[in-house]
C-alpha positions in Angstrom: 0.0 0.0 0.0 1.3 3.5 -0.7 2.5 5.5 2.2 0.1 8.2 3.4 1.1 11.7 2.5 2.2 13.9 5.4 0.0 16.7 4.0 -3.2 14.8 4.5 -5.1 15.2 7.7 -4.9 12.4 10.2 -8.0 10.4 10.7 -9.4 8.5 13.6 -12.1 5.8 12.9 -12.8 7.3 9.5 -13.1 10.9 10.8 -10.7 13.8 10.6 -8.5 14.1 13.7 -9.2 17.1 15.9 -6.3 18.2 18.2 -4.6 21.3 19.7 -3.1 22.4 16.4 -6.6 22.9 15.0 -7.3 25.7 17.5 -6.9 29.0 15.6 -6.0 32.1 17.6 -7.0 35.4 15.9 -4.9 38.3 16.9 -5.4 42.1 16.7 -8.3 43.1 14.5 -8.5 39.7 12.6 -11.7 38.6 14.5 -13.5 41.7 13.2 -12.6 41.0 9.6 -13.5 37.3 10.0 -16.8 37.9 11.7 -17.9 41.6 11.1 -21.5 40.8 11.8 -20.6 40.1 15.5 -19.5 43.7 15.9 -21.7 45.8 13.6 -24.8 43.6 13.2 -24.5 43.0 9.5 -22.5 43.8 6.4 -25.4 45.3 4.6 -26.7 48.9 4.6 -27.3 48.9 8.4 -23.7 47.8 9.1 -22.3 50.4 6.6 -24.2 53.2 8.4 -23.1 51.7 11.8 -19.5 52.6 10.9 -20.3 56.3 10.5 -22.4 56.3 13.7 -19.5 54.7 15.7 -17.1 57.4 14.7 -19.7 60.1 15.2 -20.5 58.8 18.7 -16.9 59.3 19.8 -17.2 62.9 18.8 -20.6 63.1 20.4 -19.2 61.8 23.7 -16.7 64.6 23.7 -19.7 67.0 23.5 -21.6 65.2 26.3 -18.6 65.7 28.6 -18.2 69.4 27.8 -15.1 69.2 25.6 -16.8 69.8 22.2 -19.5 72.0 20.8 -19.3 71.4 17.0 -19.2 68.2 14.9 -19.1 68.0 11.2 -19.9 64.8 9.2 -19.1 64.9 5.5 -19.7 62.4 2.7 -16.8 62.7 0.2 -16.5 61.4 -3.4 -15.5 57.8 -3.7 -17.6 56.5 -0.8 -15.4 58.3 1.8 -16.7 59.5 5.2 -15.1 62.3 7.2 -16.0 63.2 10.8 -14.4 66.2 12.5 -14.9 67.7 16.0 -13.3 70.4 18.2 -12.9 68.1 21.2 -9.8 67.5 23.2 -8.2 65.4 20.5 -7.2 61.7 20.9 -3.9 61.5 22.9 -0.8 60.8 20.8 1.7 60.0 23.5 3.1 56.5 24.0 0.8 54.2 25.9 2.6 52.4 28.8 1.1 49.0 28.2 1.0 48.8 24.4 4.3 50.7 23.8 2.7 52.5 20.8 0.9 55.8 20.7 -2.5 56.1 22.4 -3.9 57.0 19.0 -2.7 53.8 17.4 -3.9 51.9 20.5 -7.4 53.2 20.2 -7.6 52.4 16.5 -6.0 49.0 16.5 -6.7 47.3 19.9 -10.1 46.0 20.7 -11.5 47.1 24.1 -9.1 50.0 24.3 -10.4 53.5 25.1 -10.8 56.2 27.7 -14.3 55.2 28.8 -13.8 52.1 31.0 -12.6 53.8 34.1 -11.0 56.9 35.4 -12.2 60.5 34.9 -11.7 60.8 31.1 -15.4 60.4 30.4 -18.1 60.7 33.0 -20.8 59.7 30.4 -20.5 58.1 27.0 -22.4 56.1 24.5 -19.6 53.8 23.6 -18.3 51.8 26.5 -17.2 48.6 24.7 -14.0 50.2 23.4 -14.4 48.6 20.0 -16.1 51.3 17.9 -13.1 53.1 16.4 -11.0 49.9 16.0 -13.8 48.1 14.3 -14.3 50.9 11.9 -10.6 50.8 11.2 -10.6 47.0 10.7 -13.5 47.2 8.2 -12.2 50.1 6.2 -10.1 49.9 3.1 -8.1 52.7 4.6 -8.5 55.1 7.6 -6.7 58.4 8.4 -6.6 60.1 11.7 -5.6 63.7 12.0 -5.4 65.1 15.6 -5.1 68.7 16.7 -3.6 68.7 20.2 -1.2 70.6 22.4 -0.2 73.0 19.7 0.6 70.3 17.0 -1.1 68.5 14.2 -0.6 64.7 14.2 -1.3 62.2 11.4 -1.5 58.4 11.1 -2.8 56.2 8.3 -4.1 52.6 8.3 -5.0 50.0 5.7 -7.6 47.4 6.7 -6.7 47.9 10.3 -2.9 47.8 10.0 -0.8 50.9 10.4 1.1 52.1 7.4 3.5 54.2 9.6 3.8 55.5 13.1 2.0 58.7 14.1 3.9 61.8 13.1 3.7 65.5 13.7 2.9 67.3 10.4 2.4 70.8 11.5 1.5 73.3 14.2 -1.9 74.7 15.2 -3.7 76.4 18.1 -6.8 74.3 17.3 -7.9 71.2 19.2 -9.9 68.3 17.9 -9.9 65.1 15.9 -10.6 64.3 12.2 -11.3 60.7 11.2 -11.6 59.9 7.5 -12.3 56.4 6.2 -13.3 54.4 3.2 -15.5 51.4 4.0 -14.0 48.2 2.5 -15.8 46.8 -0.6 -14.5 43.4 0.4 -16.7 43.5 3.4 -19.8 45.5 2.4 -22.1 44.6 -0.4 -23.2 48.2 -0.9 -21.2 51.4 -0.2 -23.9 53.9 -0.8 -24.8 56.1 2.2 -28.4 57.3 2.7 -28.3 61.1 3.1 -31.7 61.3 4.7 -31.0 58.5 7.1 -27.8 60.2 8.2 -29.3 63.6 8.6 -32.3 62.3 10.6 -29.9 60.6 13.0 -27.8 63.7 13.4 -30.9 65.9 13.9 -31.9 63.6 16.7 -28.5 63.8 18.3 -28.6 67.6 18.2 -31.9 67.5 20.1 -30.3 65.2 22.7 -27.2 67.2 23.3 -28.1 70.8 24.1 -26.2 73.6 22.4 -24.2 71.1 20.2 -23.9 72.3 16.6 -23.9 69.4 14.1 -23.3 69.9 10.4 -23.8 67.4 7.6 -22.1 68.0 4.2 -22.8 66.0 1.1 -19.7 66.5 -1.2 -20.2 63.2 -3.2 -21.1 65.1 -6.4 -18.2 67.6 -6.2 -16.0 67.2 -9.2 -12.9 69.2 -8.2 -10.3 68.3 -5.6 -11.2 68.9 -2.0 -8.3 70.0 0.2 -9.8 68.3 3.3 -6.4 67.7 4.9 -5.7 71.5 5.2 -8.6 72.3 7.5 -10.4 71.0 10.6 -13.8 71.6 9.2 -14.7 71.5 5.5 -16.9 74.6 5.9 -13.7 76.6 6.1 -13.2 75.9 2.4 -16.4 77.7 1.5 -17.3 75.2 -1.2 -20.8 75.2 -2.9 -21.9 71.9 -1.2 -25.3 70.7 0.0 -25.4 70.9 3.8 -27.7 70.8 6.9 -26.9 72.2 10.3 -28.7 71.3 13.5 -28.6 73.3 16.8 -31.2 73.1 19.5 -31.4 74.4 23.1 -34.8 72.8 24.2 -33.7 69.2 24.6 -36.3 66.5 24.4 -39.1 69.2 24.6 -38.0 70.5 21.2 -37.7 66.9 19.9 -41.3 66.0 20.8 -42.6 69.2 19.2 -40.7 68.3 16.1 -42.0 64.8 16.0 -45.6 66.1 16.4 -45.3 69.1 14.1 -47.7 67.5 11.5 -50.1 66.1 14.1 -53.1 67.5 16.0 -52.1 67.6 19.7 -54.4 65.9 22.2 -53.5 68.5 24.9 -51.8 71.9 25.1 -48.7 71.5 27.2 -45.9 69.1 26.4 -44.7 67.2 29.5 -41.0 67.6 30.2 -38.8 66.8 33.1 -35.1 66.2 33.7 -33.7 65.0 37.0 -30.7 63.1 38.3 -31.1 60.4 40.9 -28.5 57.9 42.2 -26.0 59.2 39.5 -28.6 58.4 36.8 -29.8 61.4 34.7 -33.4 60.9 33.6 -34.9 63.1 30.9 -38.5 62.5 29.6 -40.8 64.4 27.3 -44.2 63.3 26.0 -47.4 64.5 24.3 -50.6 62.8 23.2 -51.8 63.4 19.7 -55.1 62.7 17.9 -54.1 59.3 16.7 -54.3 55.6 17.7 -50.6 54.7 17.2 -47.9 55.2 19.7 -44.3 56.3 19.3 -41.8 55.7 22.1 -38.2 56.5 21.4 -35.5 55.6 24.0 -31.9 56.6 24.4 -29.1 55.6 26.6 -26.2 58.1 26.8 -27.7 59.5 23.6 -27.4 56.2 21.8 -30.8 55.1 20.5 -32.0 51.8 21.9 -34.5 50.5 19.3 -35.5 47.5 21.4 -36.0 49.6 24.6 -34.9 48.1 27.8 -35.2 48.8 31.5 -35.7 52.6 31.0 -38.7 52.0 28.8 -40.1 49.4 31.2 -39.8 52.0 34.1 -41.5 54.7 32.0 -44.4 52.4 31.0 -45.0 51.2 34.5 -45.0 54.7 36.0 -47.3 56.0 33.2 -49.9 53.3 33.6 -49.9 53.6 37.4 -49.9 57.4 37.6 -52.8 57.8 35.1 -54.9 55.1 36.9 -54.3 56.8 40.2 -55.2 60.3 38.9 -58.3 59.1 37.2 -59.5 57.2 40.3 -58.7 60.1 42.6 -60.6 62.6 40.5 -63.5 60.4 39.4 -62.6 60.8 35.7 -63.3 57.2 34.8 -66.3 54.9 35.5 -65.7 52.0 37.8 -67.5 49.8 35.3 -64.8 50.5 32.7 -62.1 48.9 34.8 -58.5 49.9 35.1 -56.4 51.3 32.2 -54.0 48.8 30.6 -50.6 49.7 29.2 -52.1 49.5 25.8 -54.7 52.0 26.7 -52.4 54.7 28.1 -50.0 54.4 25.1 -52.5 55.0 22.4 -51.7 58.2 20.5 -48.6 58.8 22.7 -45.4 60.4 21.4 -42.7 60.0 24.1 -38.9 60.3 24.3 -37.0 58.7 27.2 -33.4 59.5 27.7 -31.1 58.2 30.5 -27.4 58.9 31.1 -25.3 56.8 33.4 -21.7 55.9 33.9 -21.8 52.2 33.2 -24.6 51.2 30.8 -25.0 47.5 30.1 -26.1 47.0 26.5 -27.2 43.7 24.9 -24.6 43.4 22.2 -22.2 45.9 20.5 -25.1 47.4 18.5 -26.6 48.7 21.8 -30.1 47.8 20.9 -31.4 47.2 24.4 -30.5 48.5 27.9 -30.1 46.0 30.6 -29.2 47.9 33.8 -31.7 46.9 36.5 -31.2 50.0 38.6 -32.3 52.2 35.7 -35.9 51.0 35.9 -36.3 52.1 39.5 -34.7 55.5 38.8 -37.0 56.2 35.8 -40.1 55.0 37.7 -39.3 57.3 40.7 -38.5 60.4 38.7 -41.3 60.0 36.2 -44.0 59.1 38.8 -43.3 62.2 40.9 -43.0 64.6 38.0 -46.1 63.3 36.1 -48.3 63.5 39.2 -47.2 67.1 39.7 -47.8 67.9 36.0 -51.3 66.5 36.2 -52.1 68.4 39.3 -50.7 71.7 37.9 -52.3 71.3 34.5 -55.9 70.1 35.1 -57.1 70.8 31.5 -54.2 68.7 30.1 -54.9 66.0 32.6 -58.6 65.9 31.7 -57.8 65.7 28.0 -55.3 62.9 28.6 -57.6 60.8 30.8 -60.5 61.3 28.3 -58.4 60.0 25.5 -57.3 57.0 27.5 -60.9 56.2 28.5 -61.8 56.2 24.8 -58.9 53.8 24.1 -60.0 51.5 26.9 -63.6 51.3 25.5 -62.3 50.8 22.0 -60.0 48.0 23.1 -63.0 46.2 24.7 -65.1 46.7 21.6 -62.3 45.4 19.4 -61.8 42.3 21.6 -65.5 41.6 21.3 -65.3 41.8 17.5 -62.2 39.6 17.4 -63.8 37.0 19.7 -66.8 36.8 17.4 -64.9 36.2 14.1 -61.2 35.6 14.7 -60.9 33.4 17.8 -59.0 30.2 17.1 -62.0 27.9 17.1 -64.0 30.1 14.8 -61.2 30.7 12.4 -60.6 27.0 12.0 -64.2 26.5 11.1 -64.6 29.6 9.0 -64.8 29.2 5.3 -62.4 31.0 3.1 -63.8 34.0 1.3 -65.9 33.1 -1.7 -64.0 35.5 -4.0 -60.7 33.8 -3.1 -59.5 31.4 -5.8 -57.1 29.3 -3.6 -54.1 27.4 -4.8 -53.8 23.6 -4.6 -50.6 23.3 -2.5 -50.9 23.3 1.3 -47.2 24.1 1.7 -46.9 27.8 2.6 -43.3 28.0 1.3 -44.6 27.1 -2.2 -47.8 29.1 -2.1 -48.3 32.7 -3.2 -51.4 35.0 -3.2 -52.0 37.8 -5.6 -54.1 40.7 -4.2 -55.6 42.2 -7.4 -57.7 45.2 -8.1 -61.2 44.6 -9.3 -63.1 41.7 -10.9 -61.7 42.3 -14.3 -58.1 41.7 -13.2 -59.4 38.9 -10.9 -60.9 37.1 -13.9 -57.8 37.3 -16.1 -55.4 36.3 -13.3 -57.6 33.4 -12.2 -57.5 32.0 -15.8 -53.8 32.7 -16.3 -52.3 31.6 -13.0 -50.6 28.4 -12.0 -53.4 26.8 -10.0 -51.0 24.6 -8.0 -49.1 27.4 -6.3 -50.9 30.7 -7.0 -54.0 32.0 -5.3 -56.0 35.1 -6.4 -57.9 37.5 -4.1 -59.7 40.3 -6.0 -60.6 43.4 -4.0 -63.6 45.5 -4.9 -62.8 49.2 -4.8 -60.6 50.9 -2.2 -60.2 49.3 1.2 -60.6 51.1 4.4 -57.8 53.6 5.4 -56.6 51.9 8.6 -54.3 54.7 9.6 -56.8 56.0 12.1 -59.3 53.1 12.2 -59.6 51.0 15.3 -59.6 47.2 15.1 -63.4 46.8 15.6 -64.1 49.1 12.6 -61.5 47.3 10.5 -63.0 43.9 11.1 -66.4 45.1 10.1 -64.9 46.0 6.6 -65.6 43.1 4.3 -62.5 43.4 2.1 -60.1 43.5 5.1 -61.9 40.7 6.9 -61.6 38.5 3.7 -57.9 39.3 3.5 -57.2 38.4 7.2 -59.1 35.1 6.8 -57.2 34.3 3.6 -53.8 35.0 5.2 -54.6 32.7 8.2 -52.5 34.6 10.7 -55.3 36.3 12.6 -54.5 39.9 13.9 -53.6 41.8 17.0 -52.4 39.8 20.0 -53.7 36.7 18.3 -51.4 37.1 15.3 -49.3 34.0 14.6 -46.9 34.2 11.7 -46.6 30.4 11.9 -50.1 30.2 10.5 -49.3 32.3 7.4 -50.8 30.4 4.4 -48.7 32.1 1.7 -45.0 33.0 1.8 -45.4 35.4 -1.1 -48.1 38.0 -0.7 -48.1 40.0 -4.0 -49.9 43.3 -4.3 -50.9 43.7 -8.0 -52.7 47.0 -8.8 -53.1 49.1 -11.9 -50.5 51.6 -13.0 -52.7 54.6 -12.6 -53.6 57.0 -9.7 -56.4 54.7 -8.3 -54.0 51.7 -8.4 -51.4 53.7 -6.5 -53.9 54.7 -3.9 -55.1 51.2 -3.4 -51.5 50.0 -3.1 -50.8 52.6 -0.5 -53.9 51.6 1.5 -52.7 48.0 1.5 -49.2 48.9 2.5 -50.6 51.0 5.3 -52.6 48.0 6.5 -49.6 45.7 6.4 -47.3 48.3 8.0 -49.7 49.0 10.9 -51.1 45.5 11.6 -48.8 42.9 10.0 -45.3 44.3 10.4 -43.9 40.8 10.9 -45.1 39.9 7.4 -43.0 42.8 6.1 -39.9 42.1 8.2 -40.1 38.4 7.3 -39.8 39.2 3.6 -43.2 37.9 2.6 -44.8 41.0 1.1 -44.1 42.0 -2.6 -45.3 44.5 -5.2 -45.8 43.2 -8.7 -44.4 45.3 -11.5 -46.5 44.7 -14.6 -45.4 46.2 -17.9 -46.7 49.6 -19.1 -46.3 48.9 -22.8 -46.6 46.0 -25.2 -44.4 46.6 -28.3 -45.0 44.5 -31.4 -43.3 44.3 -34.8 -44.4 41.4 -36.9 -44.2 38.3 -34.7 -41.8 39.9 -32.3 -43.3 41.1 -29.0 -41.4 43.1 -26.3 -42.8 44.4 -23.0 -41.5 47.6 -21.5 -41.8 48.8 -17.9 -41.0 52.5 -18.5 -41.4 55.3 -21.0 -37.7 55.6 -21.5 -37.3 51.9 -22.1 -40.3 51.9 -24.5 -38.7 54.6 -26.7 -35.4 52.7 -26.9 -37.2 49.5 -28.0 -39.3 51.4 -30.6 -36.2 52.9 -32.0 -34.5 49.5 -32.1 -37.4 48.1 -34.0 -37.3 50.8 -36.6 -39.8 53.3 -35.2 -39.4 56.9 -34.2 -40.9 57.6 -30.8 -41.3 61.4 -31.5 -43.6 60.5 -34.5 -46.0 58.2 -32.6 -49.6 59.0 -33.0 -52.1 57.8 -30.4 -55.6 56.5 -31.2 -58.2 54.7 -29.1 -59.2 51.2 -30.2 -61.7 48.8 -28.7 -60.5 46.5 -26.0 -61.2 43.5 -28.2 -60.2 40.2 -26.7 -60.1 41.4 -23.1 -63.9 41.4 -23.0 -64.0 44.5 -20.9 -65.3 48.0 -21.6 -61.8 49.4 -21.1 -60.1 51.0 -24.1 -56.6 50.2 -25.2 -54.3 52.8 -26.6 -52.4 51.7 -29.6 -49.9 53.6 -31.8 -48.4 52.5 -35.0 -45.2 53.7 -36.7 -43.3 51.8 -39.4 -45.3 48.7 -38.6 -44.3 49.0 -34.9 -47.3 49.0 -32.6 -47.3 50.1 -29.0 -50.1 49.2 -26.6 -50.4 51.1 -23.4 -51.6 49.1 -20.4 -53.5 51.2 -17.8 -54.8 48.2 -15.9 -54.2 44.5 -15.4 -57.8 43.9 -16.6 -56.6 45.0 -20.1 -54.4 42.0 -20.4 -55.7 38.6 -21.5 -54.8 35.6 -19.3 -51.8 34.7 -21.4 -50.3 38.2 -21.3 -50.9 38.5 -17.6 -49.1 35.2 -17.0 -46.2 36.0 -19.3 -45.5 39.4 -17.9 -46.7 39.5 -14.3 -47.2 36.0 -12.9 -44.6 33.7 -14.4 -41.9 33.2 -11.7 -39.3 32.8 -14.5 -40.1 36.2 -16.1 -41.9 38.5 -13.7 -40.5 41.4 -11.7 -41.4 41.6 -8.1 -40.2 44.2 -5.6 -40.0 43.0 -2.0 -41.3 45.5 0.5 -38.5 46.2 3.0 -38.9 49.0 5.5 -35.3 50.0 6.3 -36.2 53.1 8.4 -39.4 52.5 10.4 -39.3 55.9 11.9 -39.2 57.6 8.5 -41.8 55.3 7.1 -44.1 56.0 10.1 -43.8 59.7 9.5 -44.6 59.3 5.7 -47.6 57.1 6.4 -48.9 59.5 9.0 -48.6 62.5 6.6 -50.2 60.7 3.6 -52.9 58.7 5.3 -53.6 60.8 8.4 -56.5 63.2 9.1 -54.6 66.5 8.8 -54.9 68.0 5.3 -52.2 70.7 5.4 -49.2 68.4 6.0 -50.4 66.1 3.2 -50.8 69.1 0.9 -47.2 70.3 1.7 -45.8 66.8 1.2 -47.5 66.4 -2.2 -46.4 69.9 -3.4 -42.9 69.2 -2.3 -42.6 65.9 -4.0 -44.8 66.6 -7.0 -41.8 67.1 -9.3 -40.7 63.5 -8.5 -44.1 62.0 -9.3 -44.8 60.1 -12.5 -48.6 60.1 -12.9 -50.8 58.6 -15.5 -54.1 60.4 -15.5 
């Protein structure tokens, strides 16, 4: 037998041997590059923006501790980010333990920073000591320029490794730090930063840190060379660049007013209180609005905690208890109604809760949830005392708040009664599927898809053209109820919504169960006109408000049917845009500028809808205004065939911004909607 090669792994009983030499030790920043998701959550868009936030947070911490009053965030050409502040400047002296400069230590050593102990930072958002070093590790290159103690110091890194030691490159009386980095394309799938997402975050931070000036500059489109290394702030170059500057002195009071600027307030005075107890600073502001949805935003050391935590728990507990106590004490609620629940007191609430403490304990590096047990008690104590005082000193506000909560309580009971009558588990199991639903044959949810189509005409064509094994069709008659301001009992009384809920199989509200979803592709297919867009928005509002898990699970899609059918002889091409249509017509020998439109009978569709057809050089162009204009074969070929169709998955990347947009477009206030439409009208592509 041939001798076994020494390069082959040893085997034991047919399996590869596993011994001490198989243990890999990652050093320095290697763990970050091997598993970036462990440090920044993902390598998608969220992770990309997390890099910017990490560097910004370091500058923000300078401001929180009184060392900085101006921060500038700039997006430069070539996917480059530059963050500058006038803080103390990162120390550049030799660190006694690492034997390299403190600047290099901060940027190359995990869990190294000035925020673990000592008096460097009393309060900070980043306590893990990994932010700057992680950004360095995940950047193609990073440059640090420090203004400190009369000098200007510079150091450059490539994928986390230094290119040279820190060196003094000049003299200056300024103080501060400039971090410039280019995210690594080897790590991130997309390097495009969202300007609105960034400015929204910076605006929020400006509200949270009083008297801090934050400036955002978008220089990505600037064609000439930017001499960024010659200045602390780009504003000094006086270039014609798009920018936004934020500066507020009102704290969370100003933030709540901003969040509610397009809403009708439920009471006059905004509640606001700030107090420190047991070395924990608690700042809370809230106001009720004429709405049924709630918005609670929490921060810890000015870092947003999207999953809440102990500070949110303390706030909710104190709010429910205090409002119950006040209503009972002042006979503002009937005993028969019972006590307010947490759901009742949060209806229509806009609240911002911010705590600052020395040693916050977050769940994970992304700081999504606060875990400090002592924070709950501090928030409860501070908020209970201050809210009780607010209610006593503002009886009109108190009466309005309690009145709104009572309405919410009664509506909750009515909704529960409605659900119990049609959506309780036993009833749902025995409830027949809607008669208008043409269900698919498969019982496997992962194979099944449902098309929500507009009207009987589209319903008829799609039922004939579908794949009956995997595709279900649910036609909707007219526009569904606007659920933005409708309570659950009213929703469930609306026939079209009730049919949709039953068809999905998940139930709704607290009975919602994503495991019961009957279709793993829910496809909204509406006409390409104004009415179709309206119906699509109403459906998106419904899913966003009451089925967010369906969206986050990636089950909701929007169909993209073609706008044009272009034919020359036996060749047929479908086009999805005006621009694309013109290119195709030109390729086939026609001249788009010479097209003459004429109305022809619908013909084979069997509907009373007219088709628009144009003919030039034997090239015909048919304009589809609705799915009902397509015959079953066309509908299958263009919109339903999984091999050829175009679907856009609904993915809400910024829930806060989406919430604001839905509120403006679908809410009761006319003026904000009018302003929004006027502002964005130039971007609209309407077919009327």
